[in-house]
N, C-alpha and C positions, 0 to 999 in steps of 0.2 A: 240592377235588379237584385231582389233578395236571393240569398244563397244559404244553404245549410252548412254549419260549421261546428265542429267539436270545440267547445269553448267553456272556460270557467264562467259560472253564472255571473259573478261580479263584473267580469269583462264584457259580458253580454249587455249589462246595464250601461257600461261606459260607451259601448258602440251605439246604443240607442240614444244616449244623450248627445253624442256627436251628430247623429242623423237629425236630431231635433234642432240643431244649429243654435245652441244656447249662447247667450252673450256673456254671462258671468257665472263662474264656479267659485265658491268659497267653502272651504272645508278644513277640518283638522283631523289628523289620522287617529283612528282608534280601532282596535280589533273588534269584530271581524269585517268592518266595512272598508278598511284601508285600500284594498286592491281596486276598488271602484274609482276613487279620486286619484290614486297613484297612476292608474292607466290614463285617466283624463288629463293629468298634468303632462304626461308624455305626448298625448294627442295634441294638446295646445302648443307645447314646446316645439314639436316637429312641424307645426304649421298646418296640420290637418283640420283644425277647427279655429276659426277666428273668434277667440273669446278671451276674456280677462280671467286669469286664474289667481285668486287672492289667497295668499298664504297668511294665516292668522295664528294667534297664540292660544286659542281655545275654541271650543265649540260655541260658547256664548258669543264670541266675536264673529264666528262664522255665520251664525244666524242673523246677527246684527248687520253684517255686511250684505247678506242676501236681502234683508228688508230695505236697506238703502238703495240697492241696485234695482229691486223690483219697483220701488216707489218712483225711481227715475225712468222707468219704462223698459228695463232690461229683462230678458228671459233668463231666469236664474235657477241654479241647481246646487244642492248640497246633499251630504250623506253623513250618517252618524250611527251610533249604537249605544245602548246601555247607559253608563254614567255620562257619556257625552250628550245623550239626549236630555238627561236630567240637568246637566250644566246649562244647556241652551233653553231649558224649559221656560225661563222668564220671557225670552224673546219669542218662543214658539207661540205663546198666547197672544203676544202683541201682533205677530204676523197675521193671524186669523182675524183679530179684531179690526185691523187696518185693511183687511180685504186684499192682501198681497198674494198673487198667484205663484208662490214659490213651490217647487217640486223637490221633495226630499225622499231618498231611499233610506230606509231604516233596516239595517242588518240586525234583526232582533236578537238580543242577548240578555242574560240574567243581570240583575242588579245586585251589587254588593250590599251587605256581607252575608256569608263569607265571599271572598273574591272568586268570581267565576268569569271566564271569557266565553263560555259556551251558550248555546242558543235556547231561548224560550221567549215568552211574550210579556215578561214582567216590565220591560222598559216602556213599551208602547202603552200598556195598560195604566201606567203611572201618568200618562198624558192622554188618556182616552177622552177627556172632556175639554181638550184644548181648542176645539172648534175647527179642526182640520178634517177634510175628507180622508178616509182611511181605507185603502185596499190591502188585502192579504193575498199573496200569490203562492202557488203550490209547486212550481217548478221553474226552470230557467227560461223556458219559452214565455210563460206568463209574466215573468219578471221583465223580460225584454219588451214585450208588447205593452205592458201597462205603463211604461214610461211615456209612450206616445199618448195613451189614453189620459194620463195625468195632465199633460200640458193642454190637450184639447179641452178638457173640462175646466181646469184651473183658470185659464185665460179667457174663457167664454164670458162676454160681458154680463150674461145673466147669472154668473156664478162669482167669479173673482174671489176665490178662496184658495188657500194652500192645500197641497195634497201630499200625503205620506203613502209610499208604496212599501209595504212591509214584507220582508223575506227572511227566512230562518237563517240565523248566523251559523256558519260552517256547514250545516246540513244542506244548505243551498248555496251560500255565497262561495264556498271553496270547492264545489263539486263541478266536474266537467260534464256537460250535457250537450247533445246535438241541438243547436238553436238555429232557427231560420232567421237570419239577420235581415232587417229591413233597412235598405239604404236610403239616403236623403232624396235621391231622384225618384225612387218608388213611392216614398212617403207623400210627395206632391203637396197638395193643399189640405191634407188631412188635419194638419195643425195650422190654422190661419195665423197671420202676423199678430203679435201681441200689441193691442192698442189700449193703453191704460185710460180709465175714465177720469182719474185725477193723477196728475204727474208733477213730481218735483222738478222745478225749472227755475233757475236763478233769475231769468228774465221775466217770469210771471210767477212771483212767489205765492205759495199756498201754505196753510197750516195743516199738518198731518199729525195725528196722534196727540191731540191736546188733552188736558185734564178733563175728566168726566165728573161733573158735579152731581150731587144727589138728584137734582132736578131732571137730569137727562140720561143718567147711566143706565137705568132699567130699560129705557126705550132703545138705547144703543145695543144692549145685549139681546133684546127681542128681535131687532133687525138682523143681528148676526145669526141668531138661531133660525130665523125664517129663511135666510139665504142658504144656510146649510141644508135644511129640509127641502127647499125648492131646487136644490142642485140635482136631485134624483132624476128628473126627466133628461137633463143634459148628460148625466152619467150613462143612462140607458141608451140614449141616442148615439153616444160615442162607441159603445160596445156594438151596437147594431151596424153602424157604418163601418167599423173596423172589420166585422165579420164579412160584409159585402166585398170589401176591398182586398182583404188578405186571407179570407177563408178560415179564420180561427174565431170561434164564437165564445163569448163570455157573458155571464150574467151575475147578478148579485147573489142569488141562491142557486147553486148548481146541485141538481138531484141525481141520485144513483140508486136504482132499484127501490124507489120509494112508493110506487103506485099501489102495491098491495102490502107494504111493510107494516108489521105490528110494532117493530122496534126500529128506531132511526138513530144512528150515530151522527152527531153534529160536531164539526171541527173547523179549524182555520189553518191555512198555511201548508207547509210541506208534509205534515203527517197525514193529510187527507189521502195521499197516494197509498200509504200503508193501510189505511182504513178501507179503501176500495178493495184491496187484495183480501182483507179479512171478510168483507161482505161477500165477495165471490165464493170464498171457501164455505161460509155459513149457508149461502144459497144452495151450494152443492150438497149440503147435508140436510136440505129441506127446511131450513129456518128462514122465516120471513123478516129479514133484516135489510135495511137500506141505509143510505148515508147522504148527508148534506155537507157540501163544501160551502161555507159562508165566506164569500169573497169580498163583500162590502160590509164593513163594520160601522162606518159613519158616512152618511146618515144610515141609521139602523133600519134594515128592510123589514119592518113589522108585517106589512100586508103580504109580502112574498112568503114569509114564514108561516103566517096564518093559513094561507092557501094550501101549503104542503102538509102542515102538521096538525091541523084541526081534525079531530076524530082519531088520530093515531094513539095507540095505547101508551107508549112511553118513548121519550126522547132522552138519549144519553149524551149529554153535552161534555165534550172533552176540551178542557182548558189547559193551556200551557202557562198559566199564571195563577197565583193565589191572591185572594182578596182577604187580607188578614182580619179576622174577626167578623167577616161578612157572612151572608147567607149561602155562599157557594163561590165557584169560580166566577170571574167577571162576565163571561159570555152567558153562563147559566143564569146569573142574576138578571142580566138584560132580558133573557127569554122569559124568565118567571114574571118579571114586571110586565112584559108585553102581553102575556097570556092571563094576567090577573083578572078574574071575573069573566073570562071567556067561557061560554057554555060548553064548548067542545075542546077544552084545553087538555093536552096530554099530561101524563105524569112526567115531570122534568127532573132527571137525576143528574147530579153534578159530579164529575170526575176530574181530577187534576193529575196530569202526567207529563212526562218529557221535560221536567224542569232541568235547567242547566245542561241541556243536551243529552240527558239520559236516554238510552235506547228505548224505543217503543216498537214492539213487534206485533205481527198480526194476532198472535195469541193474546196480547193485552187487550186488543179491541174485541176479540171474541169473549174474553172475560167481562169486559165492560157491558156488552150486550146482555149476557146472562145475568149479571148482577143488577142491571137496571130493571129487568123484568122482576127479579126477586123483590127489589125495593118497592116497585109499583104494587105488587101483590100484597105486601104487608103494610103498605102505606108508611114506610119508614120516613120520618121527618129529618134525618141526618142532613146537615148542610152540604157535605161533600165527602168523597172518598179519595184518598191519595193512592194511585196505582203504582205498585212496585216499591212501596214503602217498606223498609226493613225495620221491623218492630224491635 
């Protein structure tokens, strides 16, 4: 049965993958994700998990090996970060287009240059349109739990898409937290056996991943897009069932003090905990401020956000990534597009903070809330503001 244990968050992911009884793990070490697969290599070597651990020469090869394994019908896992994700990017797009239910933990980290090993969301945003389902987790418990959700969703015959579980590099991966570990026997049938719809088999040859001619490429991309959008009911069902079985409830858009809020801070990942603390402080001062933790980035939960944000005065979107030359941070741009032409659209202010692991404190979120109101009052069209920038 499950038990609570003080554990590094990376190792909490390793324990979840063990409980998921994966068949193939293929990965290449890169900071700050190395502890995840390092622990898994020990688990496999010590016979605690009957799986094939494939040591490869690069992240590109790691994803290629995962594609082959998943196509042959194996439950597969990998993990990466930063430049490693970019190196495997070519195959990341292939995995989703071939509808291979690979699960990958991404320990989010800055992209070079300048070289940085510290955490932000630049790496995943460079792959935001890769066709993968994308979760963002805020703490170690959510990281552990979402590995189970990822396999249940990815391998569902109605979905058959790869899933990224994103967690902040260092600020989550290397932090020790109390985590209620789910053991394999408690997991039960929450993750059904993986039954591929099309399978590589030398006795029954099939063609997978052929060339796409101009006559059929568009239709293939439309089918892929439809599959990603249609995955949402399965995602919601997995969260609902998980809550019933294990008592922890998750949803795509988690709200905090939003019912009467005039200003809402929206963010993803580990900094949402700090934002909650800031909201409590501002509420104590009589300010009507709320917060949204955006847990699901792809498929983008437009309708959920419209329900919460329609009629709100201003939304302060806090991105941990830049969109160079764009109209704001990546999430802010998504939200602006989603609300374009909406009669009750809020003023959407874009803020960028916490790049390369720079500390973000409650005072920064209090400043963001004040500044967002100022921008809404004057109708300032500035694309974004960098918080903590030393001029």
